[in-house]
N, C-alpha and C positions, 0 to 999 in steps of 0.2 A: 322297711321297704315293702314287705309282703302285705302288711296291714294297709299301707297307703294304696297299693295296687288293688287290694280287695275292695277298699272303700270307693276307689275310682270306678272299678268295674260295676259295683253295686249301684252307684249313681247313674252311670250310663245305661245299665239295664233297666233300672226303674223309670228313667226318662223315656226310653224307647217304648216300654210297655204302656206308659201313660199317654204317650203321643198318639197311639193308635186306639186308645180306649174310647168307647162311645160317649163317656161323660167328659171327655177332654174339652177344655176351652181355655183360651189365653187369659181371660179375665180371672177365672177360677184359679188358675195356676199362679198368677201374680199375687192374688189375694192370699193363697195358702202360704207361699214363700214369705210374704211380708209378715203375716200373723205369727207363723212358726219362728221366723227370725227374731221378731220382737220378744216372743216368749222365751226363746233360747238365751237372748241377751239378758233378760231379767233373771233367768235361772242362774247364769254364770255370775251376775252381779250379786245375787243373794248368797251364793256360796262364798265369794270373796269377802262380802260384808261380814258374814258370820265368822269366817276365819280370822279377820282382823279384830273383831270384837272379843274373841275368845283366846287371843294369843297369850294373855297374862293369866288365864284360868288354868285349872288343873288339866292334865292330859285327858282324864275321863270326861270332864265337862266339854272340852274342845272336840273330842272325837264324837261324842254323842250329839253335840249340836250340829256339827258338819254332816254326820250321818242322817240326822232328822231332816235337815234342809235338802240334802241330795235326794232322799226318799220322797219328800213332799214335792219337790220340784220335778222329779221324774214322773210321778203320778199325775201332776198337773199337765206336763207336756203330753203324756199319753191321752189324757182326757181331751185336750185341745185338738190333737191330731185326729182322734176318733170322731170328735164332734164335727170337724171340718170335712172328713172324708166318708163318713157313713150316712146312709139315708136317714132322714128324720124318722124317729120311732113313731109309728101310727098311734093316734089317739083312739082308745077303745071306748065303746059305748058304755053308758052307765050300767053296772051290774055284770059286765063281762069280765071274768077273771083271767089273767094271763096264764098261759101254760108255763111250766118250768122245766121243759125237757132239756134244754141246753145248759141252763144254770145248774141243774141237778148233777150234770157230769163233772162240774168243778168240785163237788164235795170230796170225791176220791183224791184229787190233787191236794186239796186243803188238808185232808187227814195225813197224807204222806209228808207234807210240809211240817205239820205239827210233830209227827213221829221223828223226823230228822232233827228238828230243833231240840226235842227232848233228849235224843241220843247225844247230840253235841253238848247239851247242858250237863248230862251225867258224866260225859267224858271230861268236861272242864272241872267238875268236882273231884273226880277220882284220879286224874292224871297228875303227876308231879311236875314241879318246876315250870320250865318254859313251854312244856307241852300243853299246859292250861291255856296259854296265850294262843297257841296254834288252834286248839279246839274252839276258842272264842272267835278267832278270825273266820274260821269256817262257818261257825254259827251265824255271824253277822252277814257274810256273803250269801249264805243260804236264805236267811231271812229277807235280805234285800231283793234278791232275784225272785224268790217265791212270792213275796207280796206284790212286786211289780207285775209278774206274769199273771197272778190271780186277779189283780185289778183290771188288767187289760182283757183277760178272758171273760171277766164278769160283764164288762161293758159290752163286748161283742155278743156274749150269750144273751144278755138282757134284750138287746136290739133284735136278735133273731127270734127270741120267744115272743116279743110283742108283734113282730111281723107275722109269725106263724099263727098267733092268736087271731090276728086281723083277717087272715084268709080263711080260717075255720069259721069265724063269725060271719063273714061276708064273702063266700066263695063264688068264683066265677062258675066253677063246675066241681061237683063232688061225686066221685065214683066209689061205690062199695062193691066188694067181690064176695062171691060165695066161697065156702071152704074148698070146694072142688076146683074152682077157678084159681084160687090162691095157691093150691098145691101144684097145679099144672104150671103156673107161672114160676113158682119156686124151682121146680125140676128143670124148666127150660132155661132159666137164668144160670143155674149151676152148671148145666150141660154146656152152655155157650162159653162160660168162663173157663171150664176145663179144656175146651177146644181151642182157646186162645194160646198161641205160641208164647214161650217165655220171652221176656223183654231183652234178655242178654244170653247169647250163645257164644261161647268162647271161639269155636271153630269158624263162626260167621262174623263176629264183631271185634276180633282182636285188632284189626287194622285201625279201628277208631281210636285206639290208644296210642298210636305212634306219635302223632303231633303233640298231645299233652305230655307224653313221657319224655320226648326230646326237650320240650320247653322246661319241664321240671329239672331234668338232669343238667341242662345247660345253666339254669338259674342257680342251682345248688353249687355246682363246681366253679362258676364264675364269680358269684357274689357272696356266698356264705363263708364266714370265717371258719378256721379249723383245718386240721390236717386232711390229707387225701384219704387216709383210712377212715377217719371220722365221717367225712362226707359220703364215702361209699357205704358205710354202715347205716347212716341216716337214710340214704336213698333205698337201701335194701329194706329197712323197716317200713318206709312209706309204701313201697310196692307190695310187701306182704300184707300190710293193713288194707290196701286197696283190694287185693285179691280176696281177703277174708270178708270184706264188706259186700263185694259182689256176690260171693257164695251165700252169705247170710240173706241177702236180698232175694236171691233165687229160691232159697229154701222157704223164706217167708211167703213168697208168691205162690209156691206150691200148695200152701194151706189156704189160699184165697177162696177156693170153692167151699171148703168146710166152713169158713167164717161167714161167707155170704149166706149159706143155707141157715146157719144159726141166727144171723141177723134178720132174715126174712121171716123166720118162724116166730121171732119175738115181735115183729112189726105188726101194727094193726092193718088188716086187709082193706085199705081204702086209700084214695088219692084225692088231694085238694089242689085245685088251681085257683090262684087269686092274683090280685094286683101286685103283691110283694114277691111271689115266687110259687114254687111247686113243692108239695109235701107228698112224697111217694116212697114206698118201701121203707118207711120209718125214718127217712132223712129229708131235711128241708134244704132246698137250694133256692137262692134269690135270683131274680132275673138279671138285675144290674146293680152291682156294688163296685167299690174301688178294687176289689180283689177277684171278681168273677163277673162274667156277663154272658148272655146267651148269644151263640153264633148261628145256630141252625136248629130247626125243628122239622122232623119228617116222620113218615110212617114206615115201620118195619113190617112187611107183609108176612113174615115167617110166623107160623103158628107157635104159640098164641100171638095174635096181632098186638102190636105195641107201638107206642110213640118213642122216638129217639130224640132226646134233647141234648145237643152238644154245646158245652160251655167252655169258655176260655178261662183258665185259672191263672192268676198272677201271684206267684209266691213272693215273699219278701226276699231281698238280697239279689245276688247276681244270677240266680237260676232263671232260665228262660221260661216264658209262659207255656203252658201245656193244656191240651184239650181233655175234658172229662165228659163222659156220656152218662146221662140219666135216662134209664129206660122205664117206661110207664105202661103197665098192662091196660089195654083198651077193652072194656066190657062189650058184650054184644049190643047191637042196635044203638050205637053211639054216634051215628053220622051227624045228627043235629048238634050234638055237643062239640064235635070236631069242627064243624062250620063256625060255631060261636067262638071256639078257642082260636081258630085261625084269625078272626077279626080282632079279638081282644089282644091276643099276643102280638100281632103285627103292630097294633097301636102302642103297646107297652114297650116293645123292643124294635124300633124302626130300623135299626142297623142289622137285625138278624134276618136270615132267610127262612121264612116260615112257609112250609108247603104241607098242609094237613088235609087239604081238600083237592079234588081234581080240578083242573082249570075249566072255566066256563067255556061254552061254544064260541062266544065272542072273542075271548082271549086266544083260543086255539086258531080262530080265523085270522087274527092279527099276526100271530106268530108265523103262519103259513104264507101270509102275504109278504 
């Protein structure tokens, strides 16, 4: 029941987020559903076909065959979905080599996957009896999930690397900062983050838990099997786990200023604006993708002067979209660059509110009239 409810909420949340997305169109939605539906039908048909063909084979052959088809089918579905929902990777000019910033981050995850598989392999060799089978099952599950996640991550990372390379090779605007400007910006960003109040304060926010807690308690006591004592213990464990997660989140947030300073010190002191997105503070953010898009661009007049780019992030699953701000240091004497960015960004993101230059006298007269 809970899985079905979770799936229903996920579908409703995804549809609501997509319906308000700047890239939404009825034709694109129908095309996506049709292609993915056909691919899913072929995927299920391939699994059933291999299962029927290997019924008279040994258990090892049958399991390996089904595992291989499931893995290849999952990778194919991921490739189809990414190809339909991601911006086309820009074609680079001859002689331009792509950066590998985002793909390089996957190496650490690949190493961890290899270490985990080696550990499970050693366990399968050393453990006696049925424990070998347990280790083998965990190894197969880890391999499947790891390969799928790395494949999906590589496709996304490759697209971002190509997009980043395109804006570095053909930038709208390229700002470089002196060491003094970068240090002042580092200090200002860290100070602003430290001044931000925590996202959750128990004395202020506990009331927000009343409705979810009542829903969970009612669902467990009304629909879950088991004795009253077991249900009470289960609910107690859930609430303790929720409390621990909130506290760990608050503790992690307290270290945000330290992590931000370290990140800025590692970043190259420069900013690129281009057709695909913005690269600032060592991070690349695209203007419009299926999972993020620009909502607003404005000027923050606090010293040091900066741009504030507010994006809407759409996470997978039932989680609601949330805003993310990208702050960009403005170097001195950049009024001409801001005027150019106003024009180009308004064209690239027509649904965003872009206000990087003061209104013209004619616009002011029309507003007063």
